[in-house]
N, C-alpha and C positions, 0 to 999 in steps of 0.2 A: 190557671190555678191547680196547688197539689192538693193531691188527695192522700189524704190520710189512711194511715195501713191500717187493716181490719187489728183489730183485739183479739174475735174467738177464731183462730185461725183450724186448723183439723189438728194439727201436733196440739194443742191447749186441748182441746175436746180428749181426745186420745189419751193424753198425759192425767188429764183430771181423774178418768174411769180409770187406770191402771193405780194410781194412788190411790182415790177412795175405797177401790174393793180390798186390798193390799192393809191400808188402816183401819177398816173397820174389819179385822181378822186382828191384827195385831192390838186396836185396843179395848177388845173381849177377852183377854189373859184373866186378866185381873178376876174377871168374875167362875173364871175355874180354880181356883187358887184354892177355895175351901172344900168343893165338892170331888178334888184329886188328893189332898192331905186327911180330908177324910175318910175317904175308900182305904187308901193304905195304911194309915195311921204314920205320916210323914208330920213331923214338925215343921211350922211355917217357913224355916230357914230353905229347906230343902229345895219348895218350889218355888223360893222368892229368888236363891242361889240359879236354879235352871233359868228363870227371866233374865235374870243381870246376865247369866253366860250370851241369853237369845241378841243382848242388845251391845256388848261389849263385840260378839259376833258379827253384828250389825256393821259398828263402827270400823272395824277390821277387813269387811267386806267393804268397805262404802267405799274409797282410792279406787283397790283392784277392781271394780264394777265399773267406778268412773273412766279409770285407765282402759278398760279392757272396751268400755264404752265406745273412747277416743283412737280406738286403733282397728278395730273389728266390728265397729256400728252398733247404734244407741239397739234398733231394736234385739240381734245379738243380746247384749249385755240383760235384756228384760228378758225374752225366754228364758236363758238361761235360770233368772233370778226368779220369776216363777215354778220353773221346777224343780229346783233346788228347796222355792218354799213348800209347794205341795210334799213336795217328799219326805222330808222333815216333819208335818202335818200326820201324813199318812204312817212314817216311822213310831212317831209319838204316842199314838193309840194304841200301841203294842206293847209301852213299856211298862217295864211292871217294877222297875226299880229307884231308888234319883238317881240316880250312875247313869242309869240309860236315857231317861229323861232329858240330865239334862244335856249330854252328849248333841241330843237328839237336835236341843237346842240349838248346834252352833249351824246346823242348816237352813232351822229357821230363820235365823238372823243374818246370814249369809242372802234367803231369800226376801229381806226383806231390805238388804241394799240392795238389789239386785234390781228389783220393781217401787225403791222409794224416793224420796228428794233426791238423791244426788246426779241417781241418771236421769232422772224424766225433769229437775229443775232446768239442768244442762242444756236437754236436746227445746226448753222449749223458749228456753234464756235464748241460743242461738236461733230460735225461729222468730221469733217475737223484735219488732222494730225496738230502736231506742228509746220513744216515747210510751212505748207500751210494755217496757222489759219488768217493771218492777211490780203495775199491776198487773204484769199477766204471771209474775213468780206468786204473787198474793193470790189468785185464782188459784191455779194449781197447789201451792199447797192450802187451801180453805178446801179442796176438795179432800182432801186427807182426816179435816173436823167433821168434813161431811159421811163419810164414814165412819169417824168416830158415834155421830149421832146414833146411828143404827147398831153400829156392830156390837156393841155390849146387852143393849135390850135383846136381838136376836138371839145373842150366846146363852144369854139371861132364861129366852122364850126355849131355846130348842130343851136347853138341857131338863124343862120339868116335860118334855116327851121322848128324849133320847138320853142313855147313857155319854159322855163324856166324850168317849171313843168314836162315836158316832158322830159328835157333833163338828171333831176335829179333822174324821173324812169331809164332810159335805165342805166344809169350809175348805179343803184341799182342791176338792172342783172347782167351787168359787174361783180360785186364784189362777187357775186355769185357761178361766171364764175369760179372764181379761184377758189374754192372747190376741179374742179377737177383735180388738180394735187396731191391732198393730199395723195393719197395711196403710193407717192415716198417718205413720210414725216416722215419717218425710220432712227431716228438718233440715233446711239448706244450711249450713258452715260460714256466717261472718265472720271474718275476720282483718285487719288491716296487713298490710303485704308485711309491717314486721313482726310482727305475730305468725304468721305463715312461716316465717323465714328463720323463728325460732323450732329448736327442739325441746321437749317437757323436761331433759335435762336444765338446762338453761332457765327455761319460766320459773321449775324447783328453787333453783341455786337462788332467784333474786327475790320468789317470797320469803327462801326461809332467812335471806338476808337481811329483810324489813320487819321492823322490827313491830310495825302495826300489825302484821300478820301474829304474831305472836301471840299480838293482845285480843286479837278476834278468836286464835285459838281459843285464849284461856279462859275469857267469856261466855265461852259456848257450854261448857261446862257444865254451871249451876243450870243453865235450860237445860240439860239432858239429864242429871241430876231430880231437880224437881215435877219435872214432867211425866219420868219414869216412875219413881214414887211412888207421884197422884193414880198413875194409870196399874200398879201392880196391888197399892194397899188398899187405894182410895176404899175401893165398895166395903172388903174385910172390915178396917175402919169404922166403914159409917154403917155396917153391921153389926158390928160388937157393941161400938160407945156412941152412939145415938140416942137420943129418948124417942120415947114410941109415938107413934102414928097416930092423930086423933082420929077415930074410927068415924066418925062423925065430918072432918075436914076436908078440905079440895084436895089434898095429894089422896086418900083415898076412895075418892068419888069417881077420880082419871085411877083408879085400879092400885093405886102401888098402898097397901096396905102393909107392907112390910119393908124392915129397914135395909134388909138383904135387897130387896128390890129398887128401893130408893138409889142405896149403891151401885146397880147400874145404871139406875135413872141420872142420879151427877156425872155419872161418865160422857152419858148424852146431852146432857147439858152443855158441861165443859165445850165438849165438839159443836151443837148449835151456838153456843156464844163465838166462838172461835173462826165461824164461817165469815161473821162479819167484822171481828178484830182483825183479821189476816188482810181480809181484800182490806179494811180500812190502811191498815198498816201498806200492803202493795201501792195503794194509790198516795198514801202521804210521802213514801221512799222517792217518789217523782220529782215529790217539792220542796222535800228538805232536809238537811244533814243526815245521813241513817244510822251514825255513829250516836247520835244525839239525842235519835228516834228509840233505837237499843237503850239506850243510857236510862232515859225514861220507863221505857217497858220493863228491865230489869228493878226499878225501882218499885214502879208500881205492886210488882209480885210479892217483893218485900212485904208492902205493907199491908197487902189483903192479906200473907200468910201469917205472918207477922198477927194481925185479927184477929183470924179463925181460928190460932189456935191458944188464943185467950179468951174467948169465949166459951161461955160452957155451949156442946153439942148438941143442937137442935133440930129436927129436918129444914126448920124455917132456914137457919144459918147455914144449915148444908147447901140448899141452895141457891140463896145470895153469894158464895163463897164461890161454887159452881159454875156464877154467870160470870163474876168478879174473876177468876182467873182461865176462863172460860173465854173472856176478850182477850188476853194475852197472854194467852197457851203458846199458838204457833207463829204467834206474828213475830217473831224474831225471826225465823228463815227467810220471808220474802230479803228484807235489810238486810240479811246477814249470805245470803246467798245472792244480791244485788252486787253488798257494798266487794264481795269478793271478783265477780265479774267485773265492777268498774275500776277495781287498783288492778288488775292482772291479767284483763282482757279474756274475749269468751272460747279461745282457741284448746286451753285446758282448762275451762271452770269447772266440768263434771272430777277431774285429779285434786286440784286444789281445793273446791266447796268437798268434796272428800275425804281429805285431809282435817280440815276445819270441823266437819262432823265425825271425827274420830274423837275430836277432845268432847262431843256432845254424848257421848254413846260413853267413852272412859266416865263420865256424869252420872249416865243411866243407869250400868253396871254398880257403882258403887252406893245409889240411891236405893236398889231395888235391893240388891242385897242387904248393906247397911239397915233397910229398913225391917227385913225376916229377920236378920241376927240380933236386932236389940229389941226385938217387938218374944224372941225367946229367952233373952238374957232378963228383961225388968217386964215384961209384959205389959207396953207401954210403945206407941208411937212419938212421945213428945219429943225426945231428945234428938230422935230423925229431923221432926217440922225442922227446930231451930237450927241444924246444920243448916239445914234447903232455905229457912233466913237469910243465915250468914253469909255464904257464898254467891244468895242474890243479890243482898249488897255491893259483893265482890265485884262482881260482874259488871255492876251498876258502872262502877266509879271506874274499870278497867275501859272502859269501851273509852271514856274522856280526851286520852291521848293519840287517838288511832288519825290517824294522816290519809283522810282520802281523797287526796287528789291521785289520779292514776297515775301509775309507774312512768308513765311515755311524756308527762306533763311536767313532771318533776326533774331539776336541773341536774344532769350528769352529776 
């Protein structure tokens, strides 16, 4: 009788810890938007541009860290990422001008790349058995959502006791603490003989010639646009636009008495719902077509975003939107990374997924930057929301023609 391979390996557990801590910090940046802008008198677009640069640097750094990990080792890549992340946070705490803050966000973005999905999901994917791979990728992705659950509320709470500069220094120590689990990150590199004989250049050429790779790349843009825009701007959006919280209602009894606190809680709720949504997506990815699951998720996001912006904002609609969008939030990640691994193999998964993820971060850059720019120009986020609805519908359609067969299984 064949023994089933274990799902929870040391590599998966360690990967979850690194992603959770890294994403707890990343998800909190929207909470700092108003305090930093008010202290220096910056327009909303200045801080938004800093976070947009962070997301773009993350996207540029992702394939670079993926290739570095495949050449020099996963753990070295994670160490380099954590050091860059911490350095960016520490130096940003001393930034006095928008230009300084924006420049230093490059370090933070590279740090997120070295401790985030590209490197961690590649090592988790290689360490997992074929029958567990999609679910393991879903669990690792859900760890990012677990970090999001407490990242924004912790930042909001710390800002009640410390200036934002001190909170940045605390977070720098937190990301360095993730390195304590690195001894557990020892992953095998399962690959076929053909994969081992191929160079990275040969695999990249095959991927770039495959129309499905281009479709996956284009489809991931809207995911980044929607997620980064909401993470960076939703707390401020809720603070300024949401209806008053009933002082005798359930929210007030739970300690959420201001729209500012509701904005932080909304980000937390998104992360909480996504723990379930992402693990479910990973489980479904082992059983159904990944491309149709991705198309369904993007279509559902489109509907949820359109319904929210067409409805007057109240605490109840904020909570309903947060839970609904949260269930779809990072559900695309295990499916997209799993699709890349299935079609193009595990050997250079980190690099290939990093390239696809660059599209995600281009979307993130546009979503965050455009949100701040259009808010300053029109005093409203409405147009940015509708652009997000449109690109979501585009992603739902663009995944349908993807050829899910592995390159090895296709006719020559």
